[in-house]
C-alpha positions in Angstrom: -59.4 -43.3 23.6 -60.7 -40.6 21.3 -62.8 -42.4 18.7 -60.6 -40.7 16.0 -60.7 -41.8 12.4 -59.2 -45.2 11.8 -59.6 -46.2 15.4 -62.0 -49.0 16.1 -65.0 -48.0 18.2 -65.6 -50.6 20.9 -69.0 -52.2 21.0 -70.6 -51.7 24.5 -73.7 -53.5 25.5 -75.8 -51.4 27.8 -77.9 -54.0 29.7 -81.6 -53.3 29.1 -83.3 -55.5 31.7 -86.3 -53.2 32.2 -84.6 -50.7 34.7 -82.0 -48.1 34.6 -81.0 -44.8 33.0 -80.1 -46.4 29.7 -80.2 -43.8 27.1 -78.2 -41.2 28.9 -75.5 -43.8 29.6 -75.6 -44.8 25.9 -75.2 -41.2 24.8 -72.3 -40.6 27.2 -70.5 -43.7 25.9 -71.1 -42.7 22.3 -69.7 -39.2 23.1 -66.3 -40.7 24.2 -65.8 -42.9 21.3 -67.8 -46.1 22.0 -70.4 -47.8 20.0 -73.1 -48.5 22.5 -76.3 -50.4 22.0 -79.1 -51.6 24.2 -79.1 -55.3 24.8 -82.4 -56.7 26.0 -81.4 -60.3 25.8 -78.1 -62.0 27.0 -77.5 -63.3 23.5 -77.3 -59.8 22.2 -74.7 -58.8 24.7 -72.4 -61.8 24.3 -70.5 -60.4 21.3 -69.8 -57.0 23.0 -66.4 -55.7 23.8 -67.6 -54.4 27.1 -70.8 -54.4 29.2 -72.2 -51.5 31.2 -74.9 -52.4 33.8 -76.8 -49.3 34.9 -79.5 -49.3 37.5 -81.9 -47.3 39.5 -84.9 -48.0 41.8 -85.3 -50.9 44.2 -83.1 -53.9 44.6 -86.0 -56.3 44.7 -87.3 -55.1 41.4 -83.8 -55.2 39.9 -83.1 -58.8 41.0 -86.5 -59.9 39.8 -85.9 -58.4 36.3 -82.5 -59.9 36.1 -83.9 -63.3 36.9 -86.8 -62.9 34.4 -84.5 -61.9 31.6 -81.7 -64.4 32.5 -79.3 -61.6 32.7 -78.5 -62.7 36.3 -76.6 -65.7 34.9 -75.1 -63.8 32.0 -73.7 -61.1 34.3 -72.2 -63.7 36.7 -70.5 -65.5 33.8 -69.2 -62.2 32.3 -67.8 -60.9 35.5 -66.1 -64.2 36.5 -64.5 -64.3 33.1 -63.0 -60.8 33.8 -64.4 -59.3 30.7 -64.7 -55.4 30.7 -67.6 -54.5 32.9 -68.9 -51.3 34.6 -71.8 -51.3 37.0 -73.5 -48.0 37.8 -75.4 -47.1 41.0 -77.9 -50.1 41.6 -75.6 -51.9 39.1 -72.9 -51.8 41.9 -75.3 -52.8 44.7 -76.6 -55.9 42.8 -73.0 -57.3 42.7 -73.0 -57.9 46.5 -74.2 -60.8 48.6 -77.2 -59.1 50.2 -79.0 -55.8 50.5 -80.7 -54.6 53.7 -83.5 -53.2 51.4 -86.2 -55.9 51.4 -83.5 -58.3 52.8 -82.8 -59.4 49.3 -79.9 -61.5 48.0 -77.7 -60.0 45.2 -75.6 -61.7 42.6 -73.0 -62.5 45.2 -70.1 -61.7 43.0 -68.4 -59.5 45.7 -68.5 -60.1 49.4 -70.3 -57.8 51.6 -73.7 -56.2 52.4 -75.5 -53.1 51.2 -77.3 -51.1 54.0 -79.3 -47.9 54.3 -77.6 -44.7 55.5 -78.3 -44.3 59.3 -81.2 -41.9 59.9 -80.3 -39.0 62.1 -81.1 -35.4 62.5 -79.6 -33.2 59.8 -78.7 -36.1 57.4 -80.5 -35.9 54.2 -81.6 -39.3 52.7 -81.3 -40.0 49.9 -77.7 -38.9 49.5 -78.3 -36.6 46.4 -76.0 -34.3 44.5 -72.3 -33.8 44.0 -69.7 -35.3 46.3 -66.1 -36.4 46.0 -64.9 -39.8 45.1 -61.4 -40.3 46.4 -59.5 -43.0 44.6 -57.1 -45.4 46.1 -53.4 -44.7 45.4 -52.5 -46.3 42.0 -56.2 -47.0 41.2 -56.9 -47.9 37.6 -59.1 -45.9 35.2 -58.1 -42.7 36.9 -56.2 -41.0 33.9 -57.3 -37.4 33.8 -58.8 -37.6 37.3 -57.4 -36.3 40.6 -56.8 -39.3 43.0 -57.2 -36.9 45.9 -60.9 -36.4 45.0 -63.1 -35.6 42.0 -66.8 -34.6 42.3 -69.4 -37.0 40.8 -73.2 -37.0 41.0 -74.9 -39.4 43.5 -78.5 -40.4 44.1 -78.9 -43.2 46.5 -80.2 -44.2 50.0 -78.2 -47.5 50.3 -74.5 -48.0 50.2 -71.9 -50.8 50.6 -71.3 -51.1 54.2 -68.2 -53.4 54.1 -66.3 -55.5 51.7 -62.9 -56.9 51.1 -60.6 -53.9 51.3 -58.7 -55.1 48.3 -61.7 -54.4 46.2 -62.1 -50.8 47.1 -61.6 -48.5 44.1 -62.8 -45.2 45.7 -64.5 -43.9 48.8 -66.8 -41.0 49.5 -67.6 -39.3 52.8 -71.3 -38.9 53.7 -71.9 -39.2 57.4 -68.6 -41.0 57.4 -66.7 -42.8 54.6 -68.3 -45.3 52.5 -67.2 -47.4 49.5 -68.3 -45.6 46.3 -66.5 -47.8 43.8 -65.2 -51.3 43.6 -62.9 -53.1 41.2 -61.3 -56.4 40.4 -59.3 -57.0 37.3 -61.3 -55.5 34.4 -64.5 -55.3 36.5 -65.6 -52.1 37.9 -68.6 -50.6 39.6 -69.4 -47.1 40.9 -72.2 -45.9 43.2 -72.2 -42.5 41.4 -73.6 -41.7 38.0 -70.7 -40.9 35.5 -73.3 -40.0 32.8 -74.7 -37.2 35.1 -71.2 -36.0 36.1 -70.2 -33.8 33.3 -66.6 -33.7 32.1 -65.2 -36.0 34.8 -67.9 -38.5 34.2 -67.2 -38.7 30.5 -63.5 -39.0 31.3 -64.2 -42.1 33.5 -66.2 -43.6 30.7 -63.4 -42.8 28.2 -61.0 -44.6 30.6 -63.3 -47.6 30.8 -63.5 -47.9 27.1 -59.7 -48.2 26.9 -60.1 -51.6 28.6 -61.9 -53.0 25.7 -59.3 -52.2 23.0 -56.2 -53.6 24.7 
């Protein structure tokens, strides 16, 4: 979507639960035709056309913040209702059953575990910088993106180790392949940061917004 005159700008709630790269995400969404706003309370997010759940930092802090603000229940209800959703970085990891980091339970919306990259000589942890996300054939939200690989910006030490293969949206190679994106229906999550990924990241946000105006 372009955000041209006469076209409705979808309202996007950027979940403000005390963590995450909120304002850069909001700026990117506005740049591609959305009407983003920071939602610090679940009631503020309920009327949105779409939800973006950004995250950074430690999973234990993330889950504590979600519980304290009641966003844990809100996110579970939103995702289970198959409403347009995009998780970013820690916003992907929190969707899974458990993280090896602090041996912490996640929201349990997707099956699988999040584990730290294996330490070995020559491997830099965290995985930081540009790397390619290779989308599955026929994957949704890839208009304007090369399925065989597009560079996105990553900053993380933990990754999804295994999940239901039908949920895999894209994969990335760093000391072997890992799941860098998942999706189910209108629910998507990416390990990389679209808001830090220049034109291709903006294209991904633009594609995501198209879900909320269908």
